[in-house]
N, C-alpha and C positions, 0 to 999 in steps of 0.2 A: 427798455432800452434794446434795440435791435442787435440782432449778432454781429451785424457790419460794425457797428459803432464799437461795441465792446471789443473786437478783434482789432479795428483801427486803433483804440485806445491801449490796448495791450502792447501792440508792437511799437506804439509811439513812447510808451515808457520804457520799452526794452532799448529802443533807439537813443533816449534820453539817457538811459542809466550807462550805456557804451559810450555815449559822446561824453557825457561828465567823467568817464574813467579815463578817454583819451586827452580830453583837455587837462586833466590832472596831472597825467604822467607828461604830457607835452610842456605843461608851465613847471613842473618838478624838474625835469630835464633843463628846461633852460635856465632854471635857478642853479642847478649843479654845474652847468657849462659855465654859467657866470662868475660862480664862485671859483670853478677851477681856472678861470681867466685871473681872478683877483689873486689865487693862490700862485699861478705863474709870476704875478708880477711882485709878490710878496717872496716868493724865490729868488727873483733876480735882484731883488733889494738885498736879500740876504748874502748872495753870492758877492754884491757889490761891496757890502760892508766886512766881508771875508776877505777880499780883494784888498780893500783899503788896511785891514790888520795885518796883511802879509806884507804890502809893501811897506808899512810902518817899521814892522819887523826889521826887513831888509835894512832899511835905513839906518836904524840903530846898529845893526851888526856892523854896515858899512863904516859908519863912525869909529867904531872900536877897531875895526881894521886900519883905519886912517890914523889913529892915535898910537897902534902897536907899530906901524911901519915908519910913522915919524921917530919914534924912539929908537927902532933898529936903523934908521937912516942915521941917527948921530950915532949910534953905537959901530957905524961904517959897515953894517951887514950887507953881503951881496945881494942886488935885486931890489933894494928896500926902497930906492926912489922910482924904480919901474911900478912896483906894488902899490905905492902911495898914489901915483898917478893914475894906475889904474881905479882903486878905491875912489879916489875923487870922480872919476868919470862913472862909474857903477852908482855911486849916490846920487849925481846928475839923474842918469837913467831912472832910476826908483822913484825920484822926486818927480821926474817928469809924467812917469805912469800915473802916480797918485794925484797929480794935479788933474789928467786927463780923466780920471773918474769922475771928479768933482765938476768940470767943466761943462758936463751934458746936464748938470740940475742947476735951479734956479731958485731954491728954496733957501730958508735963512741958513740951516745947518751947513750947506754948501758954500754959502759967503763966506761964513764964519772959518770953515776947514779952509777955504782959498787963502784968508786973510792970514791964518798960521803958517799955511806953508809958504807964502810970501815973505813972512819974517824968517823962517827957516833958511828959506833960498837966499835972502840977502845976508843972513849970518854966515851960511856957508860960502858965500861968494867971499866975503870980507876973510873967512878963515882960508880959504885959497889963496887968496892974495898974500896973507902971512906965511902961509906954507909955503909959497915961491919963494918968500926971501929967505925963508930955513933953507930952502934947497939950495940957493946961490950961495948963502954963507957955509953951509956944507960942502960945497963942491971947493970954494976957496979956502978950507982950512978953519974957518971963522966958527969953530963948535962952541966956543962961550956965548957970542952973540947968539947963535940959533937956539943953545939950551936956555939962556935966558928968556927970548920971545917966546918959546916954547911952554916955558913955566908961567910966565906973566900974562901973556894975552891968549895964547893958542887953547892951553888947559881950560881957561875960563870961558871962551869961547864955544868948546867943545862940550864943557857941563851944561851950558846955556842951550845949545842945540839938543843936547841929550834929554834936557828937562821938557823943551817945548813937544820934542818927538815923543818922550815916553807920557806926557800928558795928552797929546794926540792919540797915542796909542791906546790910552785908558778910555777916553772917550770913544774911540773906534769900537774897542772890546765891548763896553755897556751898549753901544747900538747896536753891535753884532748880538748880544744876548736879548736885547730888546725885538730885535727882527726875527730872531729864533723863536722868541716865544710867541710872538703875532702869528708868525708862520705855522707852529704847532696849534695853536688856537684856531687858524683857519682850517689847517688840515683836520682836526678835531669837529669841526662845523661841517666841512665837507661829509665827512665819514657820518655823522648823526644825519645829514641830510640823506645821503643814500640809505642809511638804514631805515628812516623814516618812510622813504620813496619804495623800499622792499616790502615794509610791514604793509604800509597802506595798498600797495598795489595787490599782494596776496590777499589782504581782508577784500579789496572790491573785486578780485577776481571770486573768491568764495562768496561774497554777496551776489555778483551776477549769476554764478554756477545755481544758487539757492532761489534766486529770482527766476531764472529758466526752469529750472523744476518747478517751482510753484505756479509759474505761467503755464508749463505743460500740464500740470494736475488740474489746474481750471480751465483750461483748453479741452481736457478729457471730460470735465463736468459740462463744461458749456456745449460741445459738439459731438464728443466721441460716445458718450454714454447714450444721450436722445438718439442718435444714428442707430446704434445697437439696439434700443429698446423698440425703436419703431420697425427695424428689420427682424426683430424677433417676433413681433406683434404680426407683421406681413405672413411671415412663413406660418404662424398658427392659423391666420385667416387661409392660406392657402391649404393646409392640410385639414381644414375644415372644425377644428378645436375652439377657436375665435377666444383666445386667452388675450382678453381686453384689459387685466387689472393693472397692466403699465402704463396704459396711457394716462389715467387719471393725474398720475404725477406730474406729467407733461403739460398737460391742458392749463394749470394754473401758470406756467410761465407767460409772460408777456413780451415773448419775440417771436422771430420766425418760427422756432419749432414748437413754441405753444401754440401758435395758430396752425400749422401742420398737425399736430397731434390733435386739435379739436375736429378739423376736415377730416382727419383720419378716421378719428373716434366715429364721426356719424356717419363717414362711407361704412364703416365696418358694420356698425348697427343696423344700416338700411342693408347692407349685403347679407347680414346674418337673419334680417327679417325676411327678406325676399326670399332666401335659402329655405326657411321655414315654411313660407307661403307654399314655396315650390313643392316641397315634401307633403304637405297636406294636400296639395292637388294631386300629386303621384298617388298618394294613399286612395284617395276619393277615384281617381280614374282606375285603379286596381280594381277596387271594390265593383264598379260598374263592369270591368271588363270581365270579373269572375263571375257577376249575375248573367251577364250576356253568353258567356260560354256556358253555364248551367241552362239558360232558357235554350241555347242550341241544342245541348245534350239532351233536352226533355224533348224536344221539337222531333229531334232524328229517332228517338224511342217509339214516341206516339205514331210516327207517321208509316213506321214499318207494319207489315201484313199481319205478322203474328199478334203484334199489340192491337190492331183493328179486329182480330177474331178474338182475342181475349176480352176485349172491350164488347164486342157482338153477344159473347156467350154471356158475359156478365150483366149485360142488359137484359137480355133473356130471362136470365134467374131473377133479375130483380122484379120483373113483369110476372113471372109466376108466382112469385111470392106475395106479391100484391094482388093476384087474380087466381084465388084458389078454385074456380070453376073451370078455368082452363086447364089447369093442373091436372082435374079430376076426369076430364074428357080424354 
């Protein structure tokens, strides 16, 4: 496999790794955002249930104030009539607020709650009519009729309304507890999702760092080490030491560096052979030059007059030795 393909595959693997990391983070982020949206809806539901419970509590409190002011009215307490009318108006106000909470919903619970509130409103309207009669009798001094109406009818109506509102309050309280539990479960779910996202993100970052380190080491083995070995071999060739022992490890590779190492080794061997041949030729030329210099020096000596005279004397001596008669004469 060529180096280009290896590099392309390595970069592609890194891209795929980080793309997967990005996709997971985006997916988890959207999941958390979706859970947060659901959490907001659950929080609103919890707030609605809390608002229902508060309004129901105020209804009960207002009924108690109405009962108390009626008794005070019959006892000729000052401002009792005004306080009773104010309690009636306050009850109607809280009842309207409570109905407004359910009017925006169309589920079965809301329909049942509205039916209960309609019954309470009808009972309170009848209670209001009877209370108006008590106010009239109290104003005209007919206290016995007012007390009898209060004891015979209004107390029973108040008890029925209190029971209806108390039942509604208990149901609202149970729904609030269920909404709180569901909200808490959603909060824990979101927290668990964020914790998982944090752990997985850290793990993926560590994995990415390890992958980058592994890729760096692999690229070092793939590119940096062969380049360094070729550079050191080139330096040895330049210095004339021809340290080629690193090349056989590279020539076995089946990529561009293997091809380059084989070509480089062949070129180095050829250069080494040529250098050795040139050195041999230089030595031979040196020998020839030394011989030529020696012959020239000998020729210079033999061509001198002194050497020729010595040579003539030597020749005469050789002749006299070879011919004794000439020596006797």
